[in-house]
Residue, then its C-alpha position, 0 to 999 in steps of 0.5 A: m509390624n516392628t517399626p522405627e516409631n514403634a522401637t522409639s516408643n519402645k526405648r521410651q518406654i524402658k527409659f521411663a520405667s527405668k526412671c521410676k524404678s530409680e525414684i521409687v526404690p529409694i522411696m520405698d527404703a525411706l517409708y521401710i525406716i519411718n513404717g508402721k505405728w511406732r518408729i516416728p513416736i518413739v524417735l519422738t520421745l527419744m528427741e527429747g533426750n536419752k531414756r530407759f526401755s520403761e520410759i520410753k514404754k511409759e511415753v508410747q502408750k499402747i505399745t507391748s515390751k515385745v514390740l518395743a523392743e523389736e522397733l529399738k532393735e530395728l532403729e538401731l540396725n538401722g543406725f538411728v537409735e543406739k544402746k548406752t549402758d552405764d559402766q557402774s551399773r549394767a542395768k541401767t541401759e538407756y537409749q539415744l538417738t544417734d546424730y543420724s537419726s536428726s536426718l529425719e527431724p524434716i521428714i517428720k515435720s513435713l509429715r507433720d505438716f502434710g497431716i495438718q493440712h490433710r485434716k484442714k482439707i478434709r474437715d473443711e470439704g465436710h463442712q462444704a458436703k454439710k453445707n450443700a446438703d442442706 
């Protein structure tokens, strides 16, 4: 039965769902950018300065050339990395972070801080569980 209370409740649910979606979409966009195993290590490597492809590959251990090329292209398409080619030597191409990429710094620091906090929590809970078992 469609009562005024049900109608009000349905409107609240729709408004809540809409608010959730409006908050989730930008979060999903952000996660898309930093998603995966390699993007943050690549960005961190480039925070040290411009690097050639081979230098990035050497510093980001265990990444394949194919995956590195794909990740650099994706970071470039999203405005975080740019390819800089030397005018004298077309063979000398370096990758550098864009000014826009600095917007990732607080996110990376927050992720690092969360990781430290989480690791400590898990370690402390493990020690506590071991004490309780003894």
